[in-house]
C-alpha positions in Angstrom: -28.3 62.3 24.4 -27.2 58.8 23.2 -23.9 58.6 21.4 -25.3 55.7 19.3 -27.1 58.0 16.9 -25.7 57.5 13.4 -24.2 60.2 11.3 -26.6 61.5 8.5 -26.2 60.0 5.0 -25.6 63.4 3.6 -22.2 63.5 5.5 -20.9 60.7 3.3 -22.1 62.4 0.1 -20.1 65.5 1.2 -17.2 63.3 2.4 -16.7 61.8 -1.0 -17.4 65.0 -2.9 -14.7 66.8 -0.8 -12.3 63.8 -1.1 -12.3 64.1 -4.9 -12.2 67.9 -4.8 -9.2 67.8 -2.5 -7.6 65.1 -4.7 -7.5 67.6 -7.5 -6.6 70.6 -5.3 -3.7 69.0 -3.5 -2.5 67.1 -6.6 -2.0 70.5 -8.2 -0.5 72.1 -5.1 1.9 69.2 -4.5 3.6 69.7 -7.9 2.9 73.4 -8.2 6.3 74.6 -7.0 8.2 71.9 -8.8 6.3 72.7 -12.1 7.0 76.4 -11.8 10.8 75.7 -11.3 11.1 73.2 -14.1 12.5 74.4 -17.4 10.2 75.4 -20.2 11.9 72.8 -22.4 10.9 70.1 -19.9 7.3 71.3 -19.9 7.5 73.6 -16.8 7.3 77.4 -16.4 11.0 78.1 -15.9 10.5 80.6 -13.0 13.3 81.4 -10.6 12.9 80.5 -6.9 11.9 84.0 -5.8 9.1 84.3 -8.5 8.0 80.7 -7.7 7.5 81.6 -4.0 5.8 84.8 -4.8 3.2 83.1 -7.1 2.8 80.2 -4.7 2.0 82.5 -1.8 -0.3 84.8 -3.9 -2.2 81.8 -5.2 -2.6 80.3 -1.8 -3.8 83.7 -0.5 -6.3 84.4 -3.2 -7.7 80.8 -3.3 -8.9 81.3 0.3 -9.8 85.0 0.0 -12.6 84.4 -2.6 -14.7 82.3 -0.2 -15.8 85.7 1.3 -17.5 86.4 -2.0 -18.8 82.8 -2.6 -20.2 82.7 0.9 -22.0 86.0 0.6 -23.6 85.0 -2.8 -24.6 81.6 -1.5 -26.2 83.2 1.7 -28.2 85.7 -0.3 -28.8 84.4 -3.8 -27.7 81.0 -5.0 -27.9 78.7 -2.0 -25.2 76.2 -1.1 -25.8 73.4 -3.6 -25.7 75.6 -6.7 -22.7 77.4 -5.5 -20.8 74.2 -4.9 -21.6 72.9 -8.5 -20.5 76.2 -10.0 -17.3 76.2 -8.0 -16.5 72.6 -8.9 -17.0 73.3 -12.6 -14.7 76.4 -12.5 -12.0 74.4 -10.7 -12.1 71.5 -13.1 -11.7 74.0 -16.0 -8.7 75.5 -14.2 -7.0 72.1 -13.8 -7.7 71.2 -17.4 -6.2 74.5 -18.4 -3.0 73.9 -16.5 -2.6 70.7 -18.5 -1.7 73.0 -21.4 1.7 73.4 -20.1 4.3 76.2 -20.6 1.7 78.7 -21.8 1.9 81.8 -19.6 -1.6 83.4 -20.4 -3.3 80.0 -20.0 -1.3 79.4 -16.8 -2.7 82.6 -15.2 -6.2 82.2 -16.6 -6.3 78.6 -15.1 -5.2 79.9 -11.7 -8.0 82.5 -11.9 -10.6 79.8 -12.5 -9.3 77.7 -9.6 -9.3 80.7 -7.3 -12.9 81.7 -8.2 -14.1 78.1 -8.1 -12.7 77.5 -4.7 -14.5 80.7 -3.5 -17.9 79.2 -4.5 -17.0 75.6 -3.4 -15.1 75.7 -0.2 -17.2 77.7 2.3 -20.5 76.2 1.2 -19.7 72.5 1.4 -18.4 73.2 4.9 -21.6 75.0 5.8 -23.7 72.0 4.6 -21.8 69.7 6.9 -22.7 71.8 9.9 -26.3 72.2 8.8 -26.7 68.4 8.8 -26.2 68.5 12.6 -28.4 71.5 13.5 -31.0 69.4 15.3 -31.1 68.3 19.0 -30.6 64.7 18.1 -27.3 65.2 16.2 -25.8 68.5 17.5 -23.6 66.7 20.0 -21.9 64.9 17.1 -21.0 68.1 15.1 -17.3 68.1 16.1 -17.0 64.4 15.2 -18.8 65.0 11.9 -16.3 67.7 10.9 -13.4 65.3 11.9 -14.9 62.6 9.6 -15.4 65.1 6.8 -11.8 66.3 7.3 -10.5 62.7 7.0 -12.1 62.6 3.5 -10.1 65.7 2.6 -6.9 63.9 3.5 -7.7 60.6 1.9 -7.8 62.5 -1.4 -4.7 64.4 -0.4 -2.7 61.2 0.3 -3.4 59.4 -2.9 -3.1 62.4 -5.2 0.6 62.8 -4.7 1.3 59.2 -5.6 -0.8 59.6 -8.7 0.9 62.9 -9.5 4.4 61.4 -9.2 3.6 58.5 -11.5 1.9 60.7 -14.2 4.5 63.5 -14.4 7.4 61.1 -14.3 6.0 58.8 -17.0 4.0 61.3 -19.2 4.8 64.8 -18.1 3.3 67.6 -16.1 0.2 67.9 -18.4 -0.9 64.4 -17.4 -0.8 65.2 -13.7 -2.9 68.4 -14.1 -5.3 66.5 -16.3 -5.8 64.0 -13.5 -6.6 66.8 -11.1 -9.4 68.0 -13.5 -10.8 64.4 -13.7 -10.8 64.1 -9.9 -12.8 67.4 -9.6 -15.2 66.2 -12.2 -15.8 62.9 -10.3 -16.5 64.9 -7.1 -19.2 67.0 -8.8 -20.9 63.9 -10.2 -21.0 62.4 -6.8 -22.4 65.5 -5.3 -25.1 65.9 -7.9 -26.2 62.2 -7.6 -26.4 62.5 -3.8 -28.1 65.8 -3.6 -31.3 64.3 -2.3 -29.6 63.6 1.0 -28.7 67.3 1.6 -31.5 69.2 -0.2 -33.3 69.7 3.2 -30.4 71.6 4.7 -29.8 73.9 1.8 -31.9 76.8 3.1 -31.4 80.4 2.1 -32.2 82.8 5.0 -33.4 86.2 3.8 -31.3 89.2 5.0 -33.0 91.2 7.8 -34.8 94.4 6.8 -32.4 97.3 6.3 -29.5 95.0 5.3 -27.2 96.3 2.5 -28.0 94.9 -0.9 -25.5 92.4 -2.2 -24.4 94.6 -5.1 -23.6 97.4 -2.6 -21.6 95.0 -0.4 -19.6 93.8 -3.4 -19.0 97.3 -4.8 -18.2 98.8 -1.3 -15.7 95.9 -0.6 -14.4 94.6 -3.9 -13.7 98.0 -5.6 -11.8 99.3 -2.5 -10.0 96.0 -2.4 -8.8 96.4 -6.0 -7.9 100.0 -5.3 -5.9 99.1 -2.1 -4.3 96.3 -4.0 -3.1 98.6 -6.8 -1.9 101.1 -4.1 0.0 98.4 -2.4 1.6 97.3 -5.7 3.0 100.7 -6.5 3.7 101.8 -2.9 7.4 102.3 -2.4 8.9 100.5 0.6 12.3 99.3 1.7 14.8 100.0 -1.0 18.4 99.4 0.2 19.9 100.3 -3.1 17.9 103.6 -3.4 16.9 102.7 -7.0 14.1 104.8 -8.5 10.8 103.0 -9.0 11.7 100.0 -6.9 11.1 98.9 -3.3 8.3 97.1 -1.4 7.1 96.5 2.2 6.4 92.8 2.4 9.1 91.4 0.2 7.6 91.8 -3.3 5.1 94.1 -5.0 2.5 91.2 -5.3 2.8 90.6 -1.5 2.1 94.3 -0.9 -0.8 94.3 -3.3 -2.4 91.2 -1.7 -2.1 92.3 1.9 -3.2 95.8 1.2 -6.1 94.4 -0.8 -7.3 92.4 2.2 -7.7 95.6 4.3 -11.2 96.5 2.9 -12.4 92.9 3.4 -11.2 92.9 7.0 -12.9 96.3 7.6 -16.1 94.8 6.2 -16.1 92.1 8.9 -15.4 94.6 11.6 -18.3 96.7 10.3 -20.5 93.6 10.2 -19.7 93.1 13.9 -20.5 96.7 14.8 -23.8 96.7 12.9 -25.0 93.2 14.1 -28.1 93.0 16.3 -27.3 92.9 20.0 -27.9 89.1 20.3 -25.4 88.5 17.5 -22.6 90.7 18.5 -20.8 88.4 21.0 -20.9 85.3 18.7 -19.7 87.3 15.7 -17.0 89.0 17.8 -15.8 85.7 19.2 -15.5 84.2 15.7 -13.5 87.2 14.5 -11.1 86.9 17.5 -10.5 83.2 16.7 -10.0 84.0 13.0 -7.3 86.5 14.0 -5.5 84.0 16.2 -5.5 81.1 13.7 -3.8 83.1 10.9 -0.5 82.0 12.5 -1.4 78.3 12.2 -2.0 78.6 8.4 1.2 80.7 8.0 3.2 77.8 9.6 1.2 74.8 8.3 1.2 75.8 4.6 5.0 76.0 4.4 4.7 72.3 3.7 4.3 73.0 0.0 7.3 75.4 -0.2 10.0 75.6 2.5 9.5 72.0 3.7 9.4 70.8 0.1 12.8 72.5 -0.4 14.0 70.8 2.8 12.9 67.5 1.4 14.6 68.1 -1.9 17.9 69.4 -0.6 18.5 68.2 2.9 16.5 65.0 3.5 17.8 61.5 3.0 15.5 60.3 0.2 17.0 57.0 -0.5 14.5 54.1 -0.6 15.3 51.1 1.7 16.3 48.1 -0.5 13.2 46.3 0.6 10.9 48.8 -1.1 13.1 50.3 -3.8 12.1 47.6 -6.4 8.4 48.0 -5.9 8.7 51.8 -5.9 10.7 51.7 -9.1 8.0 49.6 -10.8 5.4 52.2 -9.7 7.5 54.9 -11.3 8.0 56.6 -7.9 11.8 56.6 -8.1 14.4 59.2 -9.2 17.7 57.5 -10.0 20.5 59.7 -8.8 23.4 58.5 -10.9 27.1 58.6 -9.8 29.1 59.5 -12.9 31.8 61.7 -14.2 29.8 64.9 -13.5 29.4 64.1 -9.7 32.8 65.3 -8.7 33.3 68.1 -11.3 33.8 71.7 -10.2 31.0 74.1 -11.0 33.1 75.5 -13.9 33.8 72.0 -15.3 30.1 71.0 -15.0 29.1 74.2 -16.8 31.5 73.3 -19.7 30.1 69.7 -19.7 26.5 70.9 -20.0 27.3 73.5 -22.8 27.0 71.0 -25.7 23.8 69.5 -24.4 22.3 72.9 -23.9 23.3 73.9 -27.4 21.7 70.7 -28.7 18.6 71.3 -26.7 18.3 74.8 -28.2 18.7 73.6 -31.7 16.2 70.7 -31.3 13.7 73.1 -29.8 13.2 74.6 -33.3 13.2 71.3 -35.3 12.1 68.5 -32.9 10.4 69.7 -29.6 9.8 66.2 -28.3 13.5 65.3 -28.7 14.4 68.7 -27.1 12.4 67.7 -24.0 14.3 64.4 -23.8 17.6 66.3 -23.8 16.3 68.8 -21.2 15.3 65.9 -19.0 18.9 64.5 -19.4 20.3 67.9 -18.3 17.9 68.0 -15.3 18.9 64.4 -14.3 22.6 65.4 -14.3 21.9 68.5 -12.3 19.7 66.9 -9.7 21.9 63.9 -9.3 25.0 66.0 -8.8 23.1 68.2 -6.3 22.0 65.2 -4.2 25.6 63.9 -3.8 26.9 67.3 -2.6 26.0 66.7 1.0 25.9 62.9 1.0 28.8 61.2 2.8 31.0 59.5 0.3 30.8 56.1 2.0 27.2 56.0 0.9 27.9 56.7 -2.7 27.4 53.8 -5.1 30.0 52.5 -7.5 30.7 54.8 -10.5 28.0 54.3 -13.2 25.4 53.1 -10.7 22.7 55.1 -9.0 20.7 55.6 -5.8 16.9 55.1 -5.8 15.4 58.3 -4.4 11.8 59.2 -3.5 10.5 62.1 -5.5 10.2 65.3 -3.5 6.4 65.7 -4.0 5.7 62.3 -2.4 6.6 64.1 0.9 3.3 66.0 0.5 1.5 62.7 1.2 3.0 62.4 4.7 0.6 64.9 6.3 -2.6 63.4 4.8 -1.4 59.9 5.7 -1.0 61.0 9.3 -4.5 62.6 9.2 -6.1 59.3 8.0 -4.2 57.4 10.7 -4.8 59.8 13.6 -8.3 61.0 12.9 -10.0 57.8 14.4 -7.7 58.2 17.5 -8.5 61.9 18.0 -12.2 61.3 17.5 -12.1 58.3 19.9 -10.2 60.4 22.4 -12.8 63.2 22.3 -15.6 60.6 22.5 -14.0 59.0 25.6 -13.6 62.4 27.3 -17.2 63.3 26.4 -18.5 60.2 28.1 -16.4 61.2 31.2 -17.8 64.7 31.0 -14.3 66.1 30.4 -14.3 66.9 26.7 -12.5 70.2 26.1 -14.6 73.0 24.6 -14.1 73.7 20.9 -12.0 76.9 21.6 -9.8 75.0 24.0 -9.1 72.4 21.3 -8.1 75.2 18.9 -5.8 76.7 21.5 -4.1 73.4 22.0 -3.9 73.0 18.2 -1.8 76.1 18.1 0.6 74.9 20.8 1.0 71.5 19.2 1.8 73.1 15.9 4.6 75.1 17.6 6.0 71.8 18.9 6.2 70.5 15.3 8.5 73.4 14.5 10.8 72.3 17.4 11.1 68.9 15.7 12.6 70.6 12.7 14.8 72.8 15.0 16.3 69.5 16.2 16.6 68.2 12.7 18.5 71.3 11.5 20.7 71.8 14.5 21.4 68.1 15.0 22.6 67.5 11.4 25.7 68.9 9.7 23.7 69.9 6.6 26.6 70.8 4.4 28.1 67.4 4.8 25.3 65.0 5.5 21.6 64.4 4.9 19.0 64.7 7.6 17.0 61.5 8.3 13.6 61.4 6.6 12.2 60.5 10.1 12.6 64.1 11.2 10.3 65.3 8.5 7.9 62.4 9.1 7.9 63.1 12.8 7.3 66.9 12.3 4.4 66.2 10.0 3.0 63.7 12.6 3.1 66.4 15.4 1.6 69.2 13.2 -1.1 66.8 12.1 -2.2 66.4 15.7 -2.3 70.2 15.9 -4.2 70.4 12.7 -6.9 67.9 13.9 -7.3 69.9 17.1 -7.7 73.1 15.1 -8.8 73.0 11.5 -12.0 70.8 11.7 -12.8 72.4 15.1 -12.6 75.8 13.5 -15.2 74.8 10.9 -17.4 73.3 13.6 -17.0 76.5 15.7 -18.2 78.7 12.8 -21.2 76.4 12.3 -22.0 76.6 16.0 -21.7 80.3 16.6 -22.6 81.9 13.3 -26.0 83.6 13.0 -28.0 81.4 10.5 -28.5 84.2 8.0 -24.7 84.7 7.5 -23.3 81.2 8.1 -21.6 81.0 4.7 -20.3 84.5 5.0 -18.8 83.8 8.4 -17.3 80.6 6.9 -15.8 82.9 4.3 -14.3 84.8 7.2 -12.7 81.6 8.4 -11.2 81.1 5.0 -10.1 84.8 4.9 -7.9 84.0 7.9 -6.6 81.0 6.0 -6.0 83.2 3.0 -3.9 85.8 4.9 -2.1 82.9 6.7 -1.4 81.3 3.4 0.1 84.5 1.9 2.2 84.9 5.0 3.4 81.2 4.5 4.6 82.2 1.1 6.4 85.3 2.5 8.0 83.3 5.3 9.0 80.5 2.9 10.8 83.1 0.8 12.9 84.0 3.8 14.2 80.4 3.8 16.9 81.2 1.2 18.1 84.1 3.5 19.1 81.6 6.2 22.5 80.1 5.5 23.1 76.3 5.9 24.3 76.8 9.5 21.3 78.7 10.6 18.3 76.8 9.1 17.2 76.0 12.7 16.6 79.7 13.3 13.9 79.6 10.6 12.0 76.9 12.5 12.5 78.7 15.8 10.7 81.7 14.2 7.7 79.4 13.5 7.7 78.1 17.0 7.6 81.6 18.6 4.8 82.6 16.3 2.7 79.6 17.3 3.5 80.2 21.0 2.3 83.8 20.8 -1.0 82.7 19.1 -1.5 80.1 21.7 -1.1 82.6 24.5 -3.6 84.9 22.8 -6.1 82.1 22.6 -5.4 81.2 26.3 -6.2 84.8 27.4 -9.5 84.7 25.4 -10.7 81.2 26.5 -12.9 82.2 29.4 -14.7 84.7 27.2 -15.0 82.3 24.3 -16.4 79.5 26.4 -18.9 82.0 27.9 -20.2 83.0 24.5 -20.7 79.3 23.6 -22.6 78.7 26.8 -24.9 81.6 25.9 -25.6 79.9 22.5 -26.2 76.6 24.2 -23.3 74.8 22.5 -20.0 73.5 23.7 
């Protein structure tokens, strides 16, 4: 088959749709932790670190759990295009809702819209990409098609963090969330205008005779999921203080509720395997085995929005080089860490210094909320500036009254997508070169190597933590950039390849449902990422490297599991006539 066959036009419609959808999604995610930690007076939610990590992990878990439902409904009832449009509208409403800042009921309702919307959107746009390549002329380009599609995801992810930084610094959190909603709206408009290029691959396959009606599937899975979630929430676990009515198993009641609630969904997929026709059993079983292994990848990868953001905030040298500081300042991408009388105060003295400002802020909150926000921002600036100097060598301090130009922490969320955009052509080119030589690795082999490379990225951070005296100096930003570079290679070997594998092995009648299974593994991994990130605070400043060793060993174990299964997985693919 010639390699000169062009990619279908529909790919580029889906590319730009996903680019704008991910612009909104990652814009929101990049500022989510910072927004939750920011004070109510400054327009944030005012949560403590533990609550923030709990909500962050639960949100990431649920947002990738609902594709199970969205995939099932698309397969049986709506089709892929209608599901994508419904999902996009729900997500846009969620982002617009978050722009009403500081309101707790609207905050949770908005997250619910995003969670449900992603369930309809995410599995079905990924299925359409694969369906474009389901003919003999294009099937050899499926892996490359998913890599190109994945690059669109990360172009949106790269620019969104710059936009978010400018908007929330200049106008406030509300403006950044509003931009996320606008981005999602643009994505849906592009999708609807380009639907003629994908209409032919939006095919609903009827369920075989004897299949369980969709209402039974949902009632037999969702109701038990809610029941198990409630059970998990109230189940008593570890309680070192022996307090009545307290205790949990996985770090918090919400963690317990989420992970217990996943049990009926996992059981559903196991039963799906057991009841599949004989010719479908091995492909479905192979996919479920891969889903299990890649949970570890997501648990490590999605610490970028929590533990690694904390690392960037507290331990990374964020000072701009003089050559770019002026430009960054004009773009409103600078936080000025001022060296003033508060920098060298004791904690008691600093608390006394802030007391009049806090009293003024409290008083203004009743009479002049806008002025109260200005005072709150002044307090935050004093606090953040003082914190930055705590472990910065004094020879690097500016003169008193001057400041250091620092990159805002959420800009570090653009490092990974920037690497994806830079490295995708190289990875696609590498696989194309190996294909011409007849030595391209199978899709499962690429996924296995993705897990190993992800583990190596954790070793970069081990070196950063152990090679830096963190209580007295900042770690170079190049450590974080390097770690993101390595994990991005692992991501490109694994994430788009996983989407491609689902498209290759799934029985046609349940493709979106199996894509939902891929995102279920993402969901569980994301929740584990939140749980593991919450452990970050338990490691003292001398043992932060141990946190990253934990990530490495998890990835190594998952790699070895995939290595053991490779012969079987490759055999299943040969039976299906794919590679």
